[in-house]
KEPA-211539 format. One record per residue (C-alpha): x negated, y negated, z. Coordinates in Angstrom, 1 decimal, decimal comma. Each point is the difference from the previous one (the first is absolute). Example, Ala and Ser with C-alpha at 12.3 -4.5 7.8 and 13.67 -1.06 7.14 Angstrom:
<sites>
-12,3	4,5	7,8 .
-1,4	-3,4	-0,7 .
</sites>
This chain:
<sites>
-5,8	25,3	-11,7 .
1,9	-3,1	0,0 .
-1,5	-2,6	2,9 .
2,3	-0,2	2,9 .
2,0	-3,7	0,4 .
1,6	-0,6	3,3 .
3,3	-2,2	-0,4 .
-0,6	-2,2	3,4 .
3,5	-1,3	1,1 .
-0,4	-2,7	3,3 .
3,1	0,3	1,5 .
2,7	-2,0	3,0 .
3,2	-0,1	0,4 .
0,3	1,1	-3,6 .
3,5	2,2	-0,2 .
1,6	-2,4	-2,8 .
-3,3	0,6	-2,5 .
-2,4	3,3	0,7 .
2,4	2,6	-1,2 .
-0,1	-1,9	-3,6 .
-3,6	-0,7	0,5 .
-1,0	3,7	0,5 .
2,5	1,2	-2,7 .
-2,1	-2,3	-2,6 .
-3,1	1,8	1,1 .
1,6	3,3	-0,2 .
0,6	-0,9	-3,9 .
-3,1	-0,4	-0,7 .
-1,8	1,7	-2,9 .
-3,5	0,7	1,8 .
0,8	2,6	2,4 .
-3,3	0,1	2,0 .
1,2	-2,5	2,4 .
0,3	0,3	4,1 .
2,7	-2,6	1,3 .
-0,8	-1,7	3,2 .
2,3	-1,7	1,8 .
-1,0	-1,7	3,2 .
2,9	-1,4	2,2 .
-0,6	-2,9	1,9 .
2,0	0,8	3,3 .
3,4	-0,4	-2,0 .
3,0	-0,5	2,1 .
2,4	1,3	-2,4 .
0,3	3,1	-2,0 .
-3,2	-0,3	-2,5 .
-2,1	3,0	1,2 .
3,6	2,1	0,1 .
0,0	-1,1	-3,8 .
-2,9	1,1	-1,0 .
-0,3	3,7	2,2 .
3,6	0,6	-1,8 .
-1,9	-0,2	-3,6 .
-1,1	3,3	-0,6 .
-3,1	-0,1	-1,9 .
-3,7	2,0	0,9 .
-1,8	-3,3	-1,2 .
1,4	-2,5	2,8 .
-1,6	-0,4	2,5 .
1,7	-2,2	3,3 .
-2,3	-1,6	2,7 .
2,0	-2,2	2,7 .
-2,1	-2,6	2,1 .
0,8	0,2	3,7 .
-0,2	-4,0	0,5 .
0,1	-2,7	-2,7 .
-2,6	-0,2	-1,6 .
1,1	-3,2	-2,2 .
0,1	-0,3	-3,7 .
-3,9	-0,3	-0,7 .
-1,5	2,6	2,6 .
2,9	2,5	-1,1 .
-1,4	-0,6	-4,2 .
-3,6	0,8	1,4 .
1,5	3,2	1,2 .
1,4	1,1	-2,9 .
-3,0	-0,4	-2,1 .
-2,3	1,4	3,0 .
2,6	3,1	0,3 .
-0,1	0,6	-4,1 .
-1,7	3,3	-1,7 .
-0,3	-0,8	-3,4 .
-2,7	-1,1	-2,0 .
2,5	-2,9	-0,8 .
2,5	-1,9	1,6 .
3,0	-2,0	-1,2 .
2,1	-2,0	2,8 .
3,6	-0,1	-0,4 .
2,2	-2,5	2,5 .
2,8	1,5	1,3 .
2,4	-2,1	-1,8 .
-1,5	0,2	-3,6 .
-0,2	2,7	-2,4 .
-2,8	1,2	-3,0 .
1,4	1,1	-3,3 .
-0,6	3,5	-1,3 .
-3,1	-0,4	-1,3 .
-1,3	-2,5	1,9 .
-2,6	2,5	2,1 .
-0,8	2,2	-3,1 .
-1,1	-3,2	-2,1 .
-1,8	-1,8	2,9 .
-2,2	3,7	0,7 .
-1,0	-0,2	-3,3 .
-1,3	-3,3	-0,2 .
-1,7	0,1	3,6 .
-1,7	2,7	-0,8 .
-1,8	-0,6	-3,3 .
-2,8	-1,6	2,0 .
-1,0	0,8	3,4 .
-0,8	-3,8	0,9 .
3,8	-0,8	-0,8 .
0,8	-0,8	3,8 .
3,8	-1,6	-0,7 .
2,3	0,2	-2,9 .
3,1	-1,6	0,1 .
2,9	-0,5	-2,6 .
2,9	-2,8	-0,8 .
3,0	0,8	2,2 .
3,8	-1,1	-0,1 .
2,0	-1,4	2,4 .
3,5	0,8	1,4 .
2,2	-2,5	1,0 .
4,1	0,1	1,1 .
2,1	-1,6	-2,6 .
3,3	-1,9	1,3 .
1,8	3,7	0,1 .
-2,7	0,6	2,5 .
-1,0	3,0	-2,2 .
-3,9	0,4	-0,2 .
-1,6	-1,9	-3,8 .
-3,3	1,0	-1,4 .
-2,1	-2,9	-1,3 .
-3,0	-0,4	-1,6 .
-2,9	-1,8	2,1 .
-3,3	-0,7	-1,7 .
-2,9	0,2	2,1 .
-3,5	-0,5	-0,9 .
0,5	-3,4	-2,0 .
-3,2	-1,5	1,8 .
-2,1	2,4	-1,4 .
0,8	-0,7	-3,6 .
-1,4	2,9	-2,7 .
-0,9	3,3	1,9 .
-0,5	3,4	-1,4 .
0,8	3,3	1,6 .
-3,6	-0,4	1,9 .
-1,5	-3,1	1,2 .
-2,8	-1,1	1,9 .
1,3	-1,3	3,4 .
-2,4	-2,5	0,9 .
1,0	-2,7	-2,5 .
3,5	1,1	0,9 .
-0,6	-1,1	3,5 .
-2,0	-3,1	-1,0 .
3,0	-1,4	-2,2 .
2,5	1,0	2,6 .
-2,0	-1,7	2,9 .
-0,5	-2,9	-2,8 .
3,9	-0,3	-1,3 .
2,1	0,5	2,8 .
-0,7	2,8	3,0 .
2,9	-0,8	1,7 .
2,3	2,2	-2,6 .
-0,2	3,5	-0,6 .
-1,0	0,3	-3,3 .
0,0	3,8	0,3 .
3,0	1,0	2,0 .
1,4	1,5	3,1 .
-1,5	3,9	1,0 .
3,3	1,6	-2,6 .
-2,0	-1,1	-2,9 .
-3,5	1,1	1,1 .
-2,0	3,3	0,1 .
-3,1	0,6	2,0 .
-3,3	2,0	-0,3 .
0,0	1,1	3,7 .
-3,7	-0,2	0,1 .
-0,6	-3,3	-0,3 .
2,0	-1,0	2,5 .
-2,9	1,6	2,1 .
-2,1	-3,1	-1,4 .
2,4	-2,8	-0,4 .
2,0	0,4	3,4 .
3,6	0,7	0,4 .
3,3	-2,7	0,3 .
-1,1	-3,5	2,3 .
1,7	0,8	3,3 .
0,0	-3,8	0,7 .
2,1	-0,5	-3,1 .
3,6	0,4	-0,2 .
1,2	-1,0	-3,3 .
-2,9	-0,2	-2,4 .
-2,2	2,8	1,5 .
0,7	2,3	-3,5 .
-1,7	-2,5	-2,4 .
-2,8	-0,8	2,5 .
-0,6	3,4	-0,5 .
0,1	0,1	-3,5 .
-2,7	-2,4	-0,1 .
-2,2	1,8	2,1 .
0,1	2,6	-2,8 .
-0,3	-2,2	-2,6 .
-3,6	-0,6	1,5 .
-1,0	3,0	-0,2 .
1,6	1,8	-2,6 .
1,7	-0,4	-3,3 .
3,9	-0,1	-0,5 .
2,0	2,2	-2,5 .
3,3	-1,8	-1,0 .
3,1	0,9	-1,8 .
2,0	-2,6	-1,6 .
3,8	2,1	0,5 .
2,1	0,2	3,0 .
-0,5	2,9	2,0 .
2,0	-1,0	2,9 .
2,4	-1,9	1,6 .
0,2	-2,6	2,7 .
3,1	-0,6	2,0 .
0,6	-3,5	1,0 .
2,5	-0,6	3,2 .
0,4	-1,7	3,0 .
-0,7	3,0	2,5 .
-3,9	0,3	-1,8 .
-3,0	-0,1	1,9 .
-1,3	-3,0	-1,9 .
3,5	-2,1	0,5 .
0,1	0,4	3,6 .
-3,7	-0,1	0,2 .
0,7	-3,5	-1,3 .
2,8	-1,3	2,3 .
-2,0	0,9	3,1 .
-3,2	-1,9	-1,3 .
-1,8	3,2	0,9 .
-2,3	-1,2	-3,0 .
-1,0	-3,5	0,4 .
-3,8	1,3	0,5 .
-0,1	2,4	-3,2 .
-2,1	-2,4	-2,3 .
-2,7	-0,4	2,4 .
-0,2	3,9	1,2 .
-0,3	0,6	-3,6 .
-3,3	-2,4	0,2 .
-0,9	1,5	2,8 .
0,4	3,7	-1,2 .
-1,7	-0,5	-3,0 .
-3,2	-1,7	2,0 .
0,4	3,1	2,3 .
-0,3	1,8	-2,9 .
-3,5	-1,6	-1,0 .
1,1	-2,0	-2,8 .
-1,1	-3,1	1,1 .
-3,5	-0,1	-2,0 .
2,0	0,6	-3,0 .
2,3	-2,6	0,5 .
-1,3	-2,4	1,9 .
3,0	-1,8	-0,7 .
2,0	1,9	2,7 .
-1,3	-1,5	2,7 .
1,4	-2,8	-1,2 .
3,2	0,9	-1,1 .
0,5	1,4	3,9 .
-0,3	-4,1	0,9 .
3,0	-0,7	-2,9 .
1,8	2,9	1,5 .
-0,1	-0,9	3,6 .
1,2	-3,7	-1,0 .
2,8	1,7	-2,3 .
1,2	1,8	2,7 .
0,2	-2,7	2,1 .
1,9	-2,6	-1,9 .
2,5	3,3	-0,9 .
0,3	0,2	3,6 .
0,6	-3,8	0,2 .
2,7	0,2	-2,8 .
2,3	2,8	1,9 .
-0,1	-2,3	3,4 .
1,2	-2,7	-2,0 .
2,7	1,7	-2,1 .
0,7	2,6	3,0 .
-0,4	2,8	-2,0 .
-1,1	2,9	2,6 .
-2,9	-0,9	1,2 .
0,0	3,5	2,7 .
-2,5	-1,9	2,8 .
-0,8	2,9	1,4 .
-1,1	1,9	-3,1 .
-2,2	-3,4	-1,2 .
-1,5	0,1	3,2 .
-1,1	3,6	0,3 .
-1,3	0,0	-3,3 .
-2,3	-3,0	0,3 .
-1,3	0,7	2,9 .
-0,4	3,8	-1,3 .
-2,4	-2,4	-3,0 .
-1,6	-1,6	2,4 .
-1,2	2,8	1,9 .
-1,3	1,4	-3,5 .
-2,2	-3,0	-0,7 .
-1,3	0,1	3,4 .
-1,0	3,6	-0,1 .
-1,3	-0,8	-3,5 .
-2,3	-2,7	1,5 .
-1,1	2,5	2,1 .
-1,8	2,0	-2,2 .
2,8	2,9	-0,2 .
1,9	1,1	-2,9 .
3,9	1,0	1,1 .
1,3	3,2	-2,2 .
2,8	-1,6	-1,5 .
0,0	2,2	-3,0 .
0,3	3,6	2,1 .
-2,4	2,0	-2,1 .
0,9	3,1	-1,8 .
-2,7	2,5	1,2 .
-1,0	2,2	-3,8 .
-0,2	3,5	-0,5 .
-3,8	1,4	-0,6 .
0,8	0,4	-3,5 .
1,3	-3,2	-0,5 .
-3,0	-1,3	1,8 .
-2,2	2,0	-2,3 .
1,4	-1,6	-3,2 .
-0,2	-3,1	1,0 .
-3,8	0,2	0,7 .
-0,6	1,2	-3,5 .
1,8	-3,0	-1,3 .
-2,0	-2,2	1,7 .
-3,3	1,8	-1,2 .
</sites>
């Protein structure tokens, strides 16, 4: 019997995109799927559009109040039922053989926690039509095989440029659900880089699969969460929170340079804010103050010996606990 794959689609006000995203899932050659759409209190017609699509595999959950981007991602992961999870952003699409090829690779070994593939980019041309353009990822890792040890990949990533996403967005990734019970979920303190902070924590514990051809398309547009977040300057401490997240996951002993990088990231964030002030480039003072105070409180709690949960751990199933125990023997 084929393993169940959950296609997780977190959405908020996605009426312009959600139908095409779901249609790309319904066109998959791998049929053993559930399509989980978690709507983050949309104020448009997104829930109505999802309900109108008649397919028994679709499960729609609607948040009564807005959770925000990362917390809604985590809710998707917690509600998933499949052995494997295929995230898909509301404005992206996956190609027909995406789930089949990713599931085939991640299912080869129990210690593969993550599989990622190349992806295309969708951009508007002069006439307003969407055009597909190739855009390679993973170049920083250099020569990758279909299955790779995660630890050397993480070392290279940290050493040569951890501010860039060498794996790609969630739409280009498939996850083993059981590994999230040990690596944790997305970092709730982050805004725009929470995805590859999770990829790094998974690499620390698991092998990584790679498919060197595009299996999805990432849409670039002015209404995306990335563009809006950049304009609102909500991400200015993401680099610092990335390092804090890795330290909170216990990577400090394996990578002692992380503590030095934490200081460098704070200096980088301060310089970035000074640059925005000098150029009068939308600094959003209330957001900056709130996020900085939040970080100071986090550091104070750490100094007091407590360990705040910033990764919202996933509770493992009993069978997954038994399997992990057997692997560790």
